[in-house]
N, CA, C, O and the ligand as a Tripos MOL2 file, in Angstrom:
@<TRIPOS>MOLECULE
protein
  309   307    78     0     0
PROTEIN
NO_CHARGES

@<TRIPOS>ATOM
      1 N           0.8540   -1.1760    0.0180 N.3       1 MET1
      2 CA          0.0100   -0.0220   -0.0190 C.3       1 MET1
      3 C           0.9080    1.2530   -0.0510 C.2       1 MET1
      4 O           1.6880    1.4580    0.8780 O.2       1 MET1
      5 N           0.8200    2.0370   -1.0100 N.am      2 PRO2
      6 CA          1.6490    3.2220   -1.0810 C.3       2 PRO2
      7 C           1.1810    4.2260   -0.0850 C.2       2 PRO2
      8 O          -0.0190    4.3750    0.1440 O.2       2 PRO2
      9 N           2.1140    4.9220    0.5140 N.am      3 GLU3
     10 CA          1.7100    5.9080    1.5200 C.3       3 GLU3
     11 C           1.1090    7.1250    0.8220 C.2       3 GLU3
     12 O           1.4820    7.4520   -0.3040 O.2       3 GLU3
     13 N           0.2130    7.7660    1.4740 N.am      4 SER4
     14 CA         -0.4380    8.9190    0.7600 C.3       4 SER4
     15 C           0.5060   10.1610    0.8210 C.2       4 SER4
     16 O           1.2610   10.3350    1.7770 O.2       4 SER4
     17 N           0.4380   10.9640   -0.1740 N.am      5 ILE5
     18 CA          1.3190   12.0810   -0.2460 C.3       5 ILE5
     19 C           0.4220   13.3750   -0.4810 C.2       5 ILE5
     20 O          -0.7460   13.2670   -0.8520 O.2       5 ILE5
     21 N           0.9970   14.5360   -0.2570 N.am      6 ARG6
     22 CA          0.2820   15.7170   -0.3920 C.3       6 ARG6
     23 C           0.3980   16.3220   -1.8440 C.2       6 ARG6
     24 O           1.3340   16.0090   -2.5800 O.2       6 ARG6
     25 N          -0.5770   17.1870   -2.2210 N.am      7 CYS7
     26 CA         -0.6130   17.8480   -3.5170 C.3       7 CYS7
     27 C           0.7210   18.4940   -3.8220 C.2       7 CYS7
     28 O           1.2010   18.4020   -4.9520 O.2       7 CYS7
     29 N           1.3330   19.1460   -2.8460 N.am      8 GLU8
     30 CA          2.5710   19.8120   -3.0490 C.3       8 GLU8
     31 C           3.6570   18.9010   -3.5670 C.2       8 GLU8
     32 O           4.4280   19.2350   -4.4670 O.2       8 GLU8
     33 N           3.6810   17.6890   -2.9280 N.am      9 GLU9
     34 CA          4.6520   16.6870   -3.3460 C.3       9 GLU9
     35 C           4.3760   16.2050   -4.8070 C.2       9 GLU9
     36 O           5.2680   16.0120   -5.6330 O.2       9 GLU9
     37 N           3.0890   16.0390   -5.0230 N.am     10 VAL10
     38 CA          2.7390   15.5520   -6.4010 C.3      10 VAL10
     39 C           3.1830   16.5410   -7.4550 C.2      10 VAL10
     40 O           3.8190   16.1680   -8.4400 O.2      10 VAL10
     41 N           2.8310   17.8660   -7.2380 N.am     11 VAL11
     42 CA          3.1600   18.9020   -8.1010 C.3      11 VAL11
     43 C           4.6520   18.9550   -8.3030 C.2      11 VAL11
     44 O           5.1520   19.1600   -9.4100 O.2      11 VAL11
     45 N           5.3670   18.7600   -7.1720 N.am     12 GLU12
     46 CA          6.8940   18.9110   -7.2570 C.3      12 GLU12
     47 C           7.4820   17.8310   -8.1130 C.2      12 GLU12
     48 O           8.4540   18.0600   -8.8330 O.2      12 GLU12
     49 N           6.9140   16.6690   -8.0450 N.am     13 HIS13
     50 CA          7.4830   15.5220   -8.8320 C.3      13 HIS13
     51 C           6.7020   15.1400  -10.0760 C.2      13 HIS13
     52 O           6.9290   14.1100  -10.7100 O.2      13 HIS13
     53 N           5.7580   16.0390  -10.3910 N.am     14 LEU14
     54 CA          4.9010   15.6980  -11.5570 C.3      14 LEU14
     55 C           5.6350   15.5040  -12.8710 C.2      14 LEU14
     56 O           5.3730   14.5680  -13.6260 O.2      14 LEU14
     57 N           6.5660   16.4240  -13.1210 N.am     15 LEU15
     58 CA          7.3220   16.3940  -14.3840 C.3      15 LEU15
     59 C           8.2200   15.1120  -14.4090 C.2      15 LEU15
     60 O           8.2920   14.3940  -15.4060 O.2      15 LEU15
     61 N           8.8730   14.8810  -13.2910 N.am     16 ALA16
     62 CA          9.7140   13.6450  -13.2560 C.3      16 ALA16
     63 C           8.8480   12.4090  -13.4710 C.2      16 ALA16
     64 O           9.2190   11.4620  -14.1640 O.2      16 ALA16
     65 N           7.6380   12.4670  -12.8230 N.am     17 PHE17
     66 CA          6.7340   11.3120  -12.9230 C.3      17 PHE17
     67 C           6.2480   11.1110  -14.3810 C.2      17 PHE17
     68 O           6.1120    9.9750  -14.8360 O.2      17 PHE17
     69 N           6.0060   12.1450  -15.0570 N.am     18 LEU18
     70 CA          5.5420   11.9950  -16.4600 C.3      18 LEU18
     71 C           6.7220   11.4910  -17.3220 C.2      18 LEU18
     72 O           6.5350   10.8070  -18.3290 O.2      18 LEU18
     73 N           7.8890   11.8430  -16.9030 N.am     19 ASP19
     74 CA          9.1170   11.3870  -17.6280 C.3      19 ASP19
     75 C           9.4950    9.9770  -17.2050 C.2      19 ASP19
     76 O          10.4390    9.4060  -17.7490 O.2      19 ASP19
     77 N           8.7750    9.4050  -16.2440 N.am     20 GLY20
     78 CA          9.1270    8.0860  -15.7540 C.3      20 GLY20
     79 C          10.4570    8.0630  -14.9570 C.2      20 GLY20
     80 O          11.1740    7.0640  -14.9270 O.2      20 GLY20
     81 N          10.7400    9.2000  -14.3260 N.am     21 GLU21
     82 CA         12.0330    9.2870  -13.6860 C.3      21 GLU21
     83 C          11.8550    9.2750  -12.1250 C.2      21 GLU21
     84 O          12.7660    9.6710  -11.3980 O.2      21 GLU21
     85 N          10.7210    8.8350  -11.6500 N.am     22 VAL22
     86 CA         10.6430    8.7010  -10.1460 C.3      22 VAL22
     87 C          10.6560    7.2420   -9.7590 C.2      22 VAL22
     88 O          10.2380    6.3660  -10.5170 O.2      22 VAL22
     89 N          11.1420    7.0100   -8.5740 N.am     23 GLU23
     90 CA         11.2660    5.6430   -8.1390 C.3      23 GLU23
     91 C           9.9280    5.0240   -7.9960 C.2      23 GLU23
     92 O           8.9210    5.7290   -7.9270 O.2      23 GLU23
     93 N           9.8800    3.6800   -7.9480 N.am     24 VAL24
     94 CA          8.6540    3.0060   -7.9740 C.3      24 VAL24
     95 C           7.6980    3.2740   -6.8520 C.2      24 VAL24
     96 O           6.4830    3.3290   -7.0440 O.2      24 VAL24
     97 N           8.2680    3.4450   -5.6520 N.am     25 GLY25
     98 CA          7.3470    3.6800   -4.4940 C.3      25 GLY25
     99 C           6.7100    5.0270   -4.6720 C.2      25 GLY25
    100 O           5.4990    5.1300   -4.4800 O.2      25 GLY25
    101 N           7.4100    6.0450   -5.0160 N.am     26 ARG26
    102 CA          6.8770    7.3720   -5.2230 C.3      26 ARG26
    103 C           5.8460    7.4080   -6.3280 C.2      26 ARG26
    104 O           4.7970    8.0460   -6.2450 O.2      26 ARG26
    105 N           6.2330    6.6410   -7.4210 N.am     27 ARG27
    106 CA          5.2970    6.5440   -8.5820 C.3      27 ARG27
    107 C           3.9580    6.0390   -8.1740 C.2      27 ARG27
    108 O           2.9400    6.5910   -8.5920 O.2      27 ARG27
    109 N           3.9160    5.0000   -7.3670 N.am     28 GLU28
    110 CA          2.6240    4.4060   -6.9360 C.3      28 GLU28
    111 C           1.8620    5.4050   -6.0690 C.2      28 GLU28
    112 O           0.6350    5.4610   -6.1380 O.2      28 GLU28
    113 N           2.5880    6.2220   -5.2280 N.am     29 SER29
    114 CA          1.9450    7.1490   -4.4170 C.3      29 SER29
    115 C           1.3330    8.2540   -5.2780 C.2      29 SER29
    116 O           0.2250    8.7070   -4.9950 O.2      29 SER29
    117 N           2.0240    8.6850   -6.3040 N.am     30 ILE30
    118 CA          1.5690    9.7010   -7.1650 C.3      30 ILE30
    119 C           0.3220    9.2350   -7.9770 C.2      30 ILE30
    120 O          -0.6860    9.9350   -8.0780 O.2      30 ILE30
    121 N           0.4590    7.9940   -8.5560 N.am     31 GLU31
    122 CA         -0.6730    7.4190   -9.2390 C.3      31 GLU31
    123 C          -1.9320    7.3190   -8.3700 C.2      31 GLU31
    124 O          -3.0510    7.5940   -8.8010 O.2      31 GLU31
    125 N          -1.6900    6.9230   -7.1610 N.am     32 GLN32
    126 CA         -2.8510    6.8010   -6.2540 C.3      32 GLN32
    127 C          -3.4570    8.2150   -5.9810 C.2      32 GLN32
    128 O          -4.6690    8.4300   -5.9740 O.2      32 GLN32
    129 N          -2.5070    9.1430   -5.7620 N.am     33 HIS33
    130 CA         -3.0250   10.4810   -5.4610 C.3      33 HIS33
    131 C          -3.8720   11.0630   -6.7050 C.2      33 HIS33
    132 O          -4.9420   11.6550   -6.5650 O.2      33 HIS33
    133 N          -3.2890   10.8310   -7.8520 N.am     34 LEU34
    134 CA         -4.0360   11.3450   -9.0520 C.3      34 LEU34
    135 C          -5.3840   10.7380   -9.2700 C.2      34 LEU34
    136 O          -6.2470   11.3620   -9.8880 O.2      34 LEU34
    137 N          -5.5990    9.5350   -8.7820 N.am     35 GLU35
    138 CA         -6.8850    8.8870   -8.8670 C.3      35 GLU35
    139 C          -7.8750    9.5400   -7.8850 C.2      35 GLU35
    140 O          -9.0800    9.5640   -8.1340 O.2      35 GLU35
    141 N          -7.3700   10.0490   -6.8100 N.am     36 GLU36
    142 CA         -8.2170   10.5870   -5.7560 C.3      36 GLU36
    143 C          -8.3500   12.0420   -5.8340 C.2      36 GLU36
    144 O          -9.3710   12.5700   -5.3950 O.2      36 GLU36
    145 N          -7.3910   12.7530   -6.3640 N.am     37 CYS37
    146 CA         -7.3550   14.1530   -6.2120 C.3      37 CYS37
    147 C          -7.6400   14.8410   -7.6110 C.2      37 CYS37
    148 O          -6.8280   14.7140   -8.5270 O.2      37 CYS37
    149 N          -8.7530   15.5400   -7.7520 N.am     38 ARG38
    150 CA         -9.2580   16.0650   -8.8860 C.3      38 ARG38
    151 C          -8.3030   17.2150   -9.4530 C.2      38 ARG38
    152 O          -8.0160   17.3040  -10.6470 O.2      38 ARG38
    153 N          -7.8840   18.0110   -8.5430 N.am     39 SER39
    154 CA         -7.0170   19.1680   -8.9730 C.3      39 SER39
    155 C          -5.6700   18.7310   -9.4910 C.2      39 SER39
    156 O          -5.1850   19.2910  -10.4740 O.2      39 SER39
    157 N          -5.0250   17.7140   -8.8420 N.am     40 CYS40
    158 CA         -3.8130   17.2880   -9.3200 C.3      40 CYS40
    159 C          -4.0180   16.4410  -10.5870 C.2      40 CYS40
    160 O          -3.1080   16.4020  -11.4150 O.2      40 CYS40
    161 N          -5.1020   15.7950  -10.7770 N.am     41 CYS41
    162 CA         -5.4030   14.9980  -11.9660 C.3      41 CYS41
    163 C          -5.4870   15.9370  -13.1370 C.2      41 CYS41
    164 O          -4.8880   15.6980  -14.1850 O.2      41 CYS41
    165 N          -6.2020   16.9630  -12.9660 N.am     42 SER42
    166 CA         -6.4280   17.8670  -14.1070 C.3      42 SER42
    167 C          -5.0820   18.6230  -14.4300 C.2      42 SER42
    168 O          -4.7940   18.9770  -15.5740 O.2      42 SER42
    169 N          -4.3060   18.8330  -13.3610 N.am     43 ARG43
    170 CA         -3.0080   19.4070  -13.5940 C.3      43 ARG43
    171 C          -2.0340   18.4380  -14.4170 C.2      43 ARG43
    172 O          -1.2820   18.8490  -15.3010 O.2      43 ARG43
    173 N          -2.1350   17.1730  -14.0400 N.am     44 ALA44
    174 CA         -1.4450   16.2480  -14.8240 C.3      44 ALA44
    175 C          -1.8770   16.1240  -16.2560 C.2      44 ALA44
    176 O          -1.0430   15.9870  -17.1510 O.2      44 ALA44
    177 N          -3.1920   16.1690  -16.4920 N.am     45 ASP45
    178 CA         -3.7400   16.1750  -17.8360 C.3      45 ASP45
    179 C          -3.1490   17.2990  -18.6090 C.2      45 ASP45
    180 O          -2.6870   17.1720  -19.7430 O.2      45 ASP45
    181 N          -3.1940   18.4740  -17.8900 N.am     46 PHE46
    182 CA         -2.6980   19.6520  -18.6110 C.3      46 PHE46
    183 C          -1.2510   19.5460  -19.0250 C.2      46 PHE46
    184 O          -0.9050   19.8960  -20.1530 O.2      46 PHE46
    185 N          -0.3710   19.0580  -18.1090 N.am     47 GLU47
    186 CA          1.0400   18.9560  -18.3750 C.3      47 GLU47
    187 C           1.2480   17.9730  -19.4920 C.2      47 GLU47
    188 O           2.1520   18.1610  -20.3060 O.2      47 GLU47
    189 N           0.4420   16.9200  -19.5700 N.am     48 VAL48
    190 CA          0.5520   15.8960  -20.6540 C.3      48 VAL48
    191 C           0.2120   16.6290  -22.0010 C.2      48 VAL48
    192 O           0.9620   16.4870  -22.9670 O.2      48 VAL48
    193 N          -0.8200   17.3470  -22.0670 N.am     49 ALA49
    194 CA         -1.3060   18.0010  -23.2090 C.3      49 ALA49
    195 C          -0.2870   18.9940  -23.6000 C.2      49 ALA49
    196 O           0.0690   19.0640  -24.7770 O.2      49 ALA49
    197 N           0.2030   19.7610  -22.6990 N.am     50 LEU50
    198 CA          1.2500   20.7990  -22.9480 C.3      50 LEU50
    199 C           2.5540   20.1830  -23.6530 C.2      50 LEU50
    200 O           3.1330   20.7360  -24.5890 O.2      50 LEU50
    201 N           2.9130   19.0320  -23.1090 N.am     51 ARG51
    202 CA          4.1130   18.4060  -23.6450 C.3      51 ARG51
    203 C           3.9380   17.8460  -24.9590 C.2      51 ARG51
    204 O           4.8820   17.7980  -25.7480 O.2      51 ARG51
    205 N           2.7050   17.3880  -25.2630 N.am     52 GLN52
    206 CA          2.4030   16.8460  -26.5980 C.3      52 GLN52
    207 C           2.4940   18.0380  -27.5510 C.2      52 GLN52
    208 O           3.0930   17.9360  -28.6210 O.2      52 GLN52
    209 N           1.9340   19.0970  -27.1850 N.am     53 LYS53
    210 CA          1.9040   20.3690  -27.9960 C.3      53 LYS53
    211 C           3.3500   20.7830  -28.3350 C.2      53 LYS53
    212 O           3.7040   21.0690  -29.4790 O.2      53 LYS53
    213 N           4.1900   20.7950  -27.2150 N.am     54 VAL54
    214 CA          5.5350   21.3810  -27.3880 C.3      54 VAL54
    215 C           6.3140   20.4050  -28.3210 C.2      54 VAL54
    216 O           7.0920   20.8590  -29.1600 O.2      54 VAL54
    217 N           6.1040   19.0430  -28.1770 N.am     55 ARG55
    218 CA          6.7580   18.0600  -28.9550 C.3      55 ARG55
    219 C           6.3120   18.2200  -30.4800 C.2      55 ARG55
    220 O           7.1190   18.1410  -31.4060 O.2      55 ARG55
    221 N           5.0570   18.4350  -30.6380 N.am     56 GLU56
    222 CA          4.5370   18.6730  -32.0550 C.3      56 GLU56
    223 C           5.2490   19.8610  -32.7280 C.2      56 GLU56
    224 O           5.6880   19.7920  -33.8760 O.2      56 GLU56
    225 N           5.3350   20.9330  -31.9640 N.am     57 VAL57
    226 CA          5.8700   22.1220  -32.5030 C.3      57 VAL57
    227 C           7.4180   21.9610  -32.7600 C.2      57 VAL57
    228 O           7.9650   22.4540  -33.7460 O.2      57 VAL57
    229 N           8.0650   21.2490  -31.8180 N.am     58 ALA58
    230 CA          9.4990   20.9450  -31.9630 C.3      58 ALA58
    231 C           9.7830   20.0590  -33.1180 C.2      58 ALA58
    232 O          10.8370   20.1870  -33.7410 O.2      58 ALA58
    233 N           8.9050   19.1730  -33.4350 N.am     59 LEU59
    234 CA          9.0530   18.2410  -34.6220 C.3      59 LEU59
    235 C           8.8820   19.0060  -35.9030 C.2      59 LEU59
    236 O           9.6060   18.7990  -36.8770 O.2      59 LEU59
    237 N           7.9610   19.8490  -35.8880 N.am     60 LYS60
    238 CA          7.5680   20.5500  -37.0990 C.3      60 LYS60
    239 C           8.6310   21.7090  -37.2950 C.2      60 LYS60
    240 O           8.8840   22.5070  -36.3920 O.2      60 LYS60
    241 N           9.1940   21.7400  -38.4560 N.am     61 ARG61
    242 CA         10.0900   22.8880  -38.6640 C.3      61 ARG61
    243 C           9.2030   24.0780  -39.1150 C.2      61 ARG61
    244 O           8.1870   23.8880  -39.7830 O.2      61 ARG61
    245 N           9.5890   25.2300  -38.7580 N.am     62 PRO62
    246 CA          8.7490   26.4090  -39.1890 C.3      62 PRO62
    247 C           8.5750   26.4960  -40.6490 C.2      62 PRO62
    248 O           9.5350   26.3720  -41.4090 O.2      62 PRO62
    249 N           7.3400   26.7120  -41.0700 N.am     63 SER63
    250 CA          7.1030   26.7840  -42.4780 C.3      63 SER63
    251 C           7.7290   28.0140  -43.0670 C.2      63 SER63
    252 O           8.1160   28.9340  -42.3450 O.2      63 SER63
    253 N           7.8340   28.0360  -44.4270 N.am     64 MET64
    254 CA          8.3460   29.2060  -45.1110 C.3      64 MET64
    255 C           7.5790   30.4420  -44.7450 C.2      64 MET64
    256 O           8.1810   31.4900  -44.5120 O.2      64 MET64
    257 N           6.2930   30.3590  -44.6890 N.am     65 LYS65
    258 CA          5.4210   31.4630  -44.4080 C.3      65 LYS65
    259 C           5.7890   32.0830  -42.9560 C.2      65 LYS65
    260 O           5.8900   33.2910  -42.7410 O.2      65 LYS65
    261 N           5.9630   31.1190  -42.0500 N.am     66 LEU66
    262 CA          6.1980   31.5890  -40.7060 C.3      66 LEU66
    263 C           7.6300   32.1310  -40.6330 C.2      66 LEU66
    264 O           7.8620   33.0900  -39.8980 O.2      66 LEU66
    265 N           8.6020   31.5630  -41.3610 N.am     67 ARG67
    266 CA          9.9410   32.1220  -41.3160 C.3      67 ARG67
    267 C           9.9270   33.5030  -41.9300 C.2      67 ARG67
    268 O          10.5730   34.4160  -41.4150 O.2      67 ARG67
    269 N           9.2270   33.6680  -42.9840 N.am     68 ARG68
    270 CA          9.1470   35.0680  -43.6020 C.3      68 ARG68
    271 C           8.5640   36.0790  -42.6080 C.2      68 ARG68
    272 O           8.9570   37.2410  -42.5050 O.2      68 ARG68
    273 N           7.5860   35.5160  -41.8870 N.am     69 LYS69
    274 CA          6.9250   36.4560  -40.9090 C.3      69 LYS69
    275 C           7.9370   36.8110  -39.8190 C.2      69 LYS69
    276 O           7.9960   37.9540  -39.3670 O.2      69 LYS69
    277 N           8.7040   35.8600  -39.4170 N.am     70 ILE70
    278 CA          9.6670   36.1170  -38.3390 C.3      70 ILE70
    279 C          10.7160   37.1190  -38.8100 C.2      70 ILE70
    280 O          11.1100   38.0670  -38.1310 O.2      70 ILE70
    281 N          11.1410   36.8080  -40.0760 N.am     71 ARG71
    282 CA         12.1470   37.6360  -40.7390 C.3      71 ARG71
    283 C          11.6600   39.1840  -40.7940 C.2      71 ARG71
    284 O          12.3830   40.1330  -40.4880 O.2      71 ARG71
    285 N          10.4250   39.2750  -41.1990 N.am     72 GLN72
    286 CA          9.8090   40.6230  -41.2850 C.3      72 GLN72
    287 C           9.8540   41.2980  -39.9100 C.2      72 GLN72
    288 O          10.1970   42.4730  -39.7820 O.2      72 GLN72
    289 N           9.4940   40.5100  -38.8810 N.am     73 LEU73
    290 CA          9.4330   41.0870  -37.4980 C.3      73 LEU73
    291 C          10.8450   41.4720  -37.0780 C.2      73 LEU73
    292 O          11.0310   42.4990  -36.4250 O.2      73 LEU73
    293 N          11.8330   40.6790  -37.4350 N.am     74 ILE74
    294 CA         13.1660   41.0300  -37.0290 C.3      74 ILE74
    295 C          13.6790   42.2680  -37.7370 C.2      74 ILE74
    296 O          14.3640   43.1020  -37.1450 O.2      74 ILE74
    297 N          13.3200   42.3830  -39.0760 N.am     75 ASP75
    298 CA         13.7260   43.5150  -39.8560 C.3      75 ASP75
    299 C          13.1230   44.8130  -39.4100 C.2      75 ASP75
    300 O          13.6330   45.8910  -39.7160 O.2      75 ASP75
    301 N          12.0450   44.7100  -38.6900 N.am     76 GLN76
    302 CA         11.3630   45.9440  -38.1960 C.3      76 GLN76
    303 C          12.1390   46.6000  -37.1260 C.2      76 GLN76
    304 O          11.9600   47.7850  -36.8470 O.2      76 GLN76
    305 N          13.0560   45.8010  -36.4810 N.am     77 PHE77
    306 CA         13.8600   46.3400  -35.3650 C.3      77 PHE77
    307 C          15.1710   46.9120  -35.7940 C.2      77 PHE77
    308 O          15.9370   47.3940  -34.9590 O.2      77 PHE77
    309 ZN         -3.5880   16.7040   -5.1330 Zn       78 ZN78
@<TRIPOS>BOND
     1     1     2 1
     2     2     3 1
     3     3     4 2
     4     3     5 am
     5     5     6 1
     6     6     7 1
     7     7     8 2
     8     7     9 am
     9     9    10 1
    10    10    11 1
    11    11    12 2
    12    11    13 am
    13    13    14 1
    14    14    15 1
    15    15    16 2
    16    15    17 am
    17    17    18 1
    18    18    19 1
    19    19    20 2
    20    19    21 am
    21    21    22 1
    22    22    23 1
    23    23    24 2
    24    23    25 am
    25    25    26 1
    26    26    27 1
    27    27    28 2
    28    27    29 am
    29    29    30 1
    30    30    31 1
    31    31    32 2
    32    31    33 am
    33    33    34 1
    34    34    35 1
    35    35    36 2
    36    35    37 am
    37    37    38 1
    38    38    39 1
    39    39    40 2
    40    39    41 am
    41    41    42 1
    42    42    43 1
    43    43    44 2
    44    43    45 am
    45    45    46 1
    46    46    47 1
    47    47    48 2
    48    47    49 am
    49    49    50 1
    50    50    51 1
    51    51    52 2
    52    51    53 am
    53    53    54 1
    54    54    55 1
    55    55    56 2
    56    55    57 am
    57    57    58 1
    58    58    59 1
    59    59    60 2
    60    59    61 am
    61    61    62 1
    62    62    63 1
    63    63    64 2
    64    63    65 am
    65    65    66 1
    66    66    67 1
    67    67    68 2
    68    67    69 am
    69    69    70 1
    70    70    71 1
    71    71    72 2
    72    71    73 am
    73    73    74 1
    74    74    75 1
    75    75    76 2
    76    75    77 am
    77    77    78 1
    78    78    79 1
    79    79    80 2
    80    79    81 am
    81    81    82 1
    82    82    83 1
    83    83    84 2
    84    83    85 am
    85    85    86 1
    86    86    87 1
    87    87    88 2
    88    87    89 am
    89    89    90 1
    90    90    91 1
    91    91    92 2
    92    91    93 am
    93    93    94 1
    94    94    95 1
    95    95    96 2
    96    95    97 am
    97    97    98 1
    98    98    99 1
    99    99   100 2
   100    99   101 am
   101   101   102 1
   102   102   103 1
   103   103   104 2
   104   103   105 am
   105   105   106 1
   106   106   107 1
   107   107   108 2
   108   107   109 am
   109   109   110 1
   110   110   111 1
   111   111   112 2
   112   111   113 am
   113   113   114 1
   114   114   115 1
   115   115   116 2
   116   115   117 am
   117   117   118 1
   118   118   119 1
   119   119   120 2
   120   119   121 am
   121   121   122 1
   122   122   123 1
   123   123   124 2
   124   123   125 am
   125   125   126 1
   126   126   127 1
   127   127   128 2
   128   127   129 am
   129   129   130 1
   130   130   131 1
   131   131   132 2
   132   131   133 am
   133   133   134 1
   134   134   135 1
   135   135   136 2
   136   135   137 am
   137   137   138 1
   138   138   139 1
   139   139   140 2
   140   139   141 am
   141   141   142 1
   142   142   143 1
   143   143   144 2
   144   143   145 am
   145   145   146 1
   146   146   147 1
   147   147   148 2
   148   147   149 am
   149   149   150 1
   150   150   151 1
   151   151   152 2
   152   151   153 am
   153   153   154 1
   154   154   155 1
   155   155   156 2
   156   155   157 am
   157   157   158 1
   158   158   159 1
   159   159   160 2
   160   159   161 am
   161   161   162 1
   162   162   163 1
   163   163   164 2
   164   163   165 am
   165   165   166 1
   166   166   167 1
   167   167   168 2
   168   167   169 am
   169   169   170 1
   170   170   171 1
   171   171   172 2
   172   171   173 am
   173   173   174 1
   174   174   175 1
   175   175   176 2
   176   175   177 am
   177   177   178 1
   178   178   179 1
   179   179   180 2
   180   179   181 am
   181   181   182 1
   182   182   183 1
   183   183   184 2
   184   183   185 am
   185   185   186 1
   186   186   187 1
   187   187   188 2
   188   187   189 am
   189   189   190 1
   190   190   191 1
   191   191   192 2
   192   191   193 am
   193   193   194 1
   194   194   195 1
   195   195   196 2
   196   195   197 am
   197   197   198 1
   198   198   199 1
   199   199   200 2
   200   199   201 am
   201   201   202 1
   202   202   203 1
   203   203   204 2
   204   203   205 am
   205   205   206 1
   206   206   207 1
   207   207   208 2
   208   207   209 am
   209   209   210 1
   210   210   211 1
   211   211   212 2
   212   211   213 am
   213   213   214 1
   214   214   215 1
   215   215   216 2
   216   215   217 am
   217   217   218 1
   218   218   219 1
   219   219   220 2
   220   219   221 am
   221   221   222 1
   222   222   223 1
   223   223   224 2
   224   223   225 am
   225   225   226 1
   226   226   227 1
   227   227   228 2
   228   227   229 am
   229   229   230 1
   230   230   231 1
   231   231   232 2
   232   231   233 am
   233   233   234 1
   234   234   235 1
   235   235   236 2
   236   235   237 am
   237   237   238 1
   238   238   239 1
   239   239   240 2
   240   239   241 am
   241   241   242 1
   242   242   243 1
   243   243   244 2
   244   243   245 am
   245   245   246 1
   246   246   247 1
   247   247   248 2
   248   247   249 am
   249   249   250 1
   250   250   251 1
   251   251   252 2
   252   251   253 am
   253   253   254 1
   254   254   255 1
   255   255   256 2
   256   255   257 am
   257   257   258 1
   258   258   259 1
   259   259   260 2
   260   259   261 am
   261   261   262 1
   262   262   263 1
   263   263   264 2
   264   263   265 am
   265   265   266 1
   266   266   267 1
   267   267   268 2
   268   267   269 am
   269   269   270 1
   270   270   271 1
   271   271   272 2
   272   271   273 am
   273   273   274 1
   274   274   275 1
   275   275   276 2
   276   275   277 am
   277   277   278 1
   278   278   279 1
   279   279   280 2
   280   279   281 am
   281   281   282 1
   282   282   283 1
   283   283   284 2
   284   283   285 am
   285   285   286 1
   286   286   287 1
   287   287   288 2
   288   287   289 am
   289   289   290 1
   290   290   291 1
   291   291   292 2
   292   291   293 am
   293   293   294 1
   294   294   295 1
   295   295   296 2
   296   295   297 am
   297   297   298 1
   298   298   299 1
   299   299   300 2
   300   299   301 am
   301   301   302 1
   302   302   303 1
   303   303   304 2
   304   303   305 am
   305   305   306 1
   306   306   307 1
   307   307   308 2
@<TRIPOS>SUBSTRUCTURE
     1 MET1         2 RESIDUE 1 A MET
     2 PRO2         6 RESIDUE 1 A PRO
     3 GLU3        10 RESIDUE 1 A GLU
     4 SER4        14 RESIDUE 1 A SER
     5 ILE5        18 RESIDUE 1 A ILE
     6 ARG6        22 RESIDUE 1 A ARG
     7 CYS7        26 RESIDUE 1 A CYS
     8 GLU8        30 RESIDUE 1 A GLU
     9 GLU9        34 RESIDUE 1 A GLU
    10 VAL10       38 RESIDUE 1 A VAL
    11 VAL11       42 RESIDUE 1 A VAL
    12 GLU12       46 RESIDUE 1 A GLU
    13 HIS13       50 RESIDUE 1 A HIS
    14 LEU14       54 RESIDUE 1 A LEU
    15 LEU15       58 RESIDUE 1 A LEU
    16 ALA16       62 RESIDUE 1 A ALA
    17 PHE17       66 RESIDUE 1 A PHE
    18 LEU18       70 RESIDUE 1 A LEU
    19 ASP19       74 RESIDUE 1 A ASP
    20 GLY20       78 RESIDUE 1 A GLY
    21 GLU21       82 RESIDUE 1 A GLU
    22 VAL22       86 RESIDUE 1 A VAL
    23 GLU23       90 RESIDUE 1 A GLU
    24 VAL24       94 RESIDUE 1 A VAL
    25 GLY25       98 RESIDUE 1 A GLY
    26 ARG26      102 RESIDUE 1 A ARG
    27 ARG27      106 RESIDUE 1 A ARG
    28 GLU28      110 RESIDUE 1 A GLU
    29 SER29      114 RESIDUE 1 A SER
    30 ILE30      118 RESIDUE 1 A ILE
    31 GLU31      122 RESIDUE 1 A GLU
    32 GLN32      126 RESIDUE 1 A GLN
    33 HIS33      130 RESIDUE 1 A HIS
    34 LEU34      134 RESIDUE 1 A LEU
    35 GLU35      138 RESIDUE 1 A GLU
    36 GLU36      142 RESIDUE 1 A GLU
    37 CYS37      146 RESIDUE 1 A CYS
    38 ARG38      150 RESIDUE 1 A ARG
    39 SER39      154 RESIDUE 1 A SER
    40 CYS40      158 RESIDUE 1 A CYS
    41 CYS41      162 RESIDUE 1 A CYS
    42 SER42      166 RESIDUE 1 A SER
    43 ARG43      170 RESIDUE 1 A ARG
    44 ALA44      174 RESIDUE 1 A ALA
    45 ASP45      178 RESIDUE 1 A ASP
    46 PHE46      182 RESIDUE 1 A PHE
    47 GLU47      186 RESIDUE 1 A GLU
    48 VAL48      190 RESIDUE 1 A VAL
    49 ALA49      194 RESIDUE 1 A ALA
    50 LEU50      198 RESIDUE 1 A LEU
    51 ARG51      202 RESIDUE 1 A ARG
    52 GLN52      206 RESIDUE 1 A GLN
    53 LYS53      210 RESIDUE 1 A LYS
    54 VAL54      214 RESIDUE 1 A VAL
    55 ARG55      218 RESIDUE 1 A ARG
    56 GLU56      222 RESIDUE 1 A GLU
    57 VAL57      226 RESIDUE 1 A VAL
    58 ALA58      230 RESIDUE 1 A ALA
    59 LEU59      234 RESIDUE 1 A LEU
    60 LYS60      238 RESIDUE 1 A LYS
    61 ARG61      242 RESIDUE 1 A ARG
    62 PRO62      246 RESIDUE 1 A PRO
    63 SER63      250 RESIDUE 1 A SER
    64 MET64      254 RESIDUE 1 A MET
    65 LYS65      258 RESIDUE 1 A LYS
    66 LEU66      262 RESIDUE 1 A LEU
    67 ARG67      266 RESIDUE 1 A ARG
    68 ARG68      270 RESIDUE 1 A ARG
    69 LYS69      274 RESIDUE 1 A LYS
    70 ILE70      278 RESIDUE 1 A ILE
    71 ARG71      282 RESIDUE 1 A ARG
    72 GLN72      286 RESIDUE 1 A GLN
    73 LEU73      290 RESIDUE 1 A LEU
    74 ILE74      294 RESIDUE 1 A ILE
    75 ASP75      298 RESIDUE 1 A ASP
    76 GLN76      302 RESIDUE 1 A GLN
    77 PHE77      306 RESIDUE 1 A PHE
    78 ZN78       309 GROUP 0 **** ****
């Protein structure tokens, strides 16, 4: 039975948890907490969605149109 942890601890380790970088005991505590705590659960969902978005953007190279737009912005200064 994993010991219960507080929201602060979940938030603190959330990113490592999502990366699979927390030890098993803590992982189980966080998983259990996420099942019971609505606010941490939605926070975790948000982080996951955010990461997917960032990954998508990182994979996609900026289009020519976007690059031209950036160029224009730079030229204005
Ligand atoms: Zn919580």
